[in-house]
N, C-alpha and C positions, 0 to 999 in steps of 0.2 A: 741834303738826306742823300744817302747810292743808291747810284739806280743798278737796274735790270734793263735791258731791250729785249722783248718779243718782240720778231721781227721775220712779219708774216709778209711773199712777197710771191702765194703756191694763188692754185685757181681757186673757185668752189666748195673740189672737192678735199683737197686741200684743208681749208679753215676748218668741213667739216665734223670728220677725221678726224679736227688736233685740239675740235673742242672736246667731241665723246671721248676718243683712249686717254687724253691724257690733261684730265677736269684731276684729278688725285694728284701729281706732281705740280701741276700750276698750281694748287690749295695750297701746298708746303711753303713752295717759290716763296706767291703772292703774303705766307702769313708773316713769311722771314724779310721778306725785301720791301721796298716802289718798285711798283716796275710798273713801266709804259711802252703800248705797243706803238709799231711802222709795217704799215701793209703799203707801205710803197717807195718807190728810192724818194718823189722826194720829200715823203715822210720822216724817211729816217736822216738825210747825207746831214739838215744842223745839229739833229742832238747827238749824232758823231763829232764836234766841240767842246757838248757841255762837262762844267768839268766833273756833276755828277756820274756821266756812267759811270758805269765798274767792268762789267760785263755783257752782251753781246749774246742769246739767244738762236743762230737763226735754225731756225723751228723747220721750215718745209723744202723740198728743193725749189725754186719761186728765186730761188738770186742764184741760179742755173741755168736760167736759159734770159731769152733775148739781150738786146742788144744796149742797151740803155740802161742793164743793171751791171756792163764790162768795166763802166765808171767808177760803182758803186764797191765793185770786189776791190778792186786797187783803193778807197776812197775807206775798206773795211780793213785793206791791207796796213795800210800805213797810221793807222786806230791804233791794231796793238803790234806797232811796232813803236811806238809810242807809250807804251806801257796800260796799253789794254787791253782783252782778255776776252775773245769770243770762243764759242761753240755750239758745232757743226754731231745738232740733236734730234729727240723726237721724228715730227717725219720726214726731217733730210735725206736720211738713208734709201725709206725702202720708197722710195720717186725720183732720185736724183739719173739717171744715165749717164756708164760707160765715159760715153766723148764729154757728157756734159760736167761732169766729176773731174774731170782729169785737167781737163779747160781751165776750166774754175782758181781751181788749187797751180797750175802754174802762174796767173796772173797776181797770184799771191807767191811770184815765185820758189813754190814748190815740187820737191820731187814725185808728192802722194802721191799715185794712184789707184783706185777702182780696183781693188785683187776681189775671194770668192765669195759666194753665200751658200752659206747653212746655218745648222745647228752643230756645237759645242761644246764641254763643258772648256772655260779660259779660269784664271789663278791669274789673281793680283799679281805682279812682277813685284820683280823684287826692291830695282834698281829702280821706281818710280816713289817709292817712299817715302827715301828722302827729299823728294821733291812733293809730296803732300804735305808732309810731316808726320810725324808719329799718331795726331789726335782723328783726324782725318785716316791714316792709312789700317785701323782698329775699327774702324763705322763703318769701312768695306764689308762687303761678303772676301770670302777669302776665294772663292771657287764658285761657279755655278753654269749653270746651261745656259748658253745665249742663242738666237739665231739673228745671224747680225751683215749685213758691207763689210769683210773688210778693206784695211787699205795696206798696201802694198809700202815698199821703198820711204820707210817711216826712219827717225835711229831707233835705233833698239832703247837705251835709257829713253825714248816718248811713249813704252808702250803701257798702257795703265793694267788691259790688262790681254796673256798670250793662250798658249798649247801648250802644247807639254807636249812631250813628245810619246807617255801614252795617251793622247787627243787622239779622238775617234771622232768624222760626222756623225750627226746625229741623223736618224729621217723612218717615218713610218715604211719607205718605197721601196727608199735603197741602200746595199746592205753597205755598214759601217767601213768607213778606207778613212788613211793618214791624213791629215791638216796639216797643212804651208806653215812649218814652225817659224817665219818671216814673216806671214803678215796676222796683223790683230785690229784687231773687229772698236780697238777703243785708247784712241792717244792722245798725251796734251806735252805741248810741245813751245819747247825755248821759238818768242821766232819774233827778232829786236830787242825792246825794252816788257815785251806782252808773250802774251798770248795767247796760240789756236788748238782748240780739242773737238773733237771729234770720239761721237759716242755710237759706233753702228747698230745699234739695237732694234729687231724690227716689231719687237712686241709692246715694251715698256715692263719689260724685266725687275723685278723689284729693289735686284741687284743694282742695273743703272739707271733705275729714281738713285735712288742711291750716293752712283758717282756721281749723275749731276750737278749735285747739292750739296758735296763735297768738294767739285771742284770750283762753285759758283763760290763758294765758304775758302777757298781760299782763294778766289779772286778778290776778293770784297774785303777781304780780311789784310790785302799785302796791297794792294793797284795803289798806287797815286796817285793825282792829278794828270792825270795825263798831252797836258802841252802846256805852255810856258810862255814865258816875255823876250824881250829884247836883254840888251847895257842896260836903259834908263828906263826910269818907267813910264818916262815922261810918249814913250812910243813900241811896239813889240816890231816895229821893221827893222832892227838890225837884222833879230835873229834870223825871218828868212833872205835878211838880202845878203850882200855881203861881209866879208870878214871886216869890224870896226876895228880890227889894230892895230897901227902905225909903229909904235916900242914895242919892245923888246922892256924897257929900266917903268917906263908907269904905268905894268899891272898889276896887280900882285891876285884874284883872282882872275883864271881862263874857265873862258863858257866854251865848250867842246862841242860843233854841230857836225856831224859828215855829211847825218843823213838829207835825204833829199828834202826841194822846199814843202812838198807838201805837207811834209813829219812838218819840218820846220814853224808853218801852219800852223800848224795845230800845238806844236807846244806853245808860240807862241799868247796862243790861246790861251789856256789852261796853266801856265805856270808864272803872269803878270806877276801876281799879289806875290807867289817864294821870291821870284828871283828878280823886281822893283826891291825891295827890303837890300838884297843884299849890297845889288848897285850904288843904294844912298851908303852903305856904310864900307865899299870899301870899290879900289877901283878897276871895274872891271873891263874884261876886250870879250867879241866873238869871233872865233876867226872858223869858220867850214870847208877848212881841207890841212892835206898836213902841211904841202910846203906853205903854206901861214903859219901855220902852229910852233914848227922845230924852232923857228927863233927865238920862241918866246920861253921854251925849253929854260927859264934863268934859272939863276939863282934866289931873285930877288922876286920870281913866283912864287908865292904861298902857295897856290890853290887852281886843280886843273876841274870844274866838270863835266863831265862829262856823258851828255846827255839825252841821250840820240843814243841805239843801241850797233850802230855802223863799224863803228869799231870794231867790233868781236868777228868779224867781215875778215875771207880767210888774202883778202886784199892786201891786210892794215896789220900781221903780223912782225912788221921790221919797228913801226914804228910801235903794237903795245910793246915793247923788249924799250924800248926808247923814252916810257914812261915810268915803264917800273923804275930802270931810270935814276 
C-alpha cells in the first residue's frame, strides 16, 4: 500500500505546535493514506528506498539545521529525482530562517530563496492547472487570503498560487502596499523524474490544507516505484556500476542511466522486479554516459528506457535531438 512519510526533525516546541495546529489536516491525510513517521535521520534514511513510499511531508524546519542533516538533504533530493514527491509544508515556513532555507535548497540543486513575509490575497495560477489536472484544480480555492513566507527565483510555471497586479499587503498595523509578483507562497516543481512542493502558509488556512491534499493525490496517483534494477535479474550492481554494453549488435533494449550513483542505487532497489522481467525477455544493456550511448543508437536497437531525469538537463540538449531522431 502506498505510504506518506511525515518527517519531523524539529525540536519539542515544533512537535507540540504541529500536533495542536495540524490535527485536522493529519486526520484527513491519515484517513486517506497509510502514513508513517520519522523523527531522526537514522529513522528516515532506510525508508527512502521503500517501494511503498510515494510522498514525504517535511512538516518542520529541523531538516535545515545541524550538520548531520546535510547528507539527508542530498538523499531526499535524490529520492525526488528518482520519481518521489517531497512537500515542504505546515511548520516549515514558520521556523526556517532565510540562510538555512537558502542553504538547504542549494543542496537540492535549486535556486529557490527566502522571499517576503506578509499576508495578501493569492490566486490559483492558470499555468499550474495542466500539472494538477482538471479535477484537482476545480477542488482548490480560486483565491484566498494567506499569510506566508514566499519563495523567490522559482520557475513561473511551477507557482501554484500567485499575487496579481491588484494584490496588496493586508495588515492591521501597516498601510497596504504593492506585492512582488515575482514571488510565490506555494510552488510545485519538477525535480528530475519527481516533484518538490512548497506551501509557505503559516496559519494552516483551509485553502492550504486543500492544496496539500491535492498535491498528495497527484503524487500517489501518478508516482511509480522510485527505484529499479540493473541489466539482469540476478544482481542490481550493473545499474549503479559502469556501462554494461559492449557491442551495438546484440542489444534490443537500452537502459539509459545518466544520473549519479546515489540515484542509481535507489533505482536498483525499487525497479528490480520490473526490469528483471524485461531482462528475461529481451537482450538489454545499461549505459551511463552519452559517449557510451551513441554507438548503441542503431537500427537493431528497438527501445530506449530513459530511467532517470538527468537527460533533461541543458548539458544534454544535443543528445536529446539524437534520441528524437
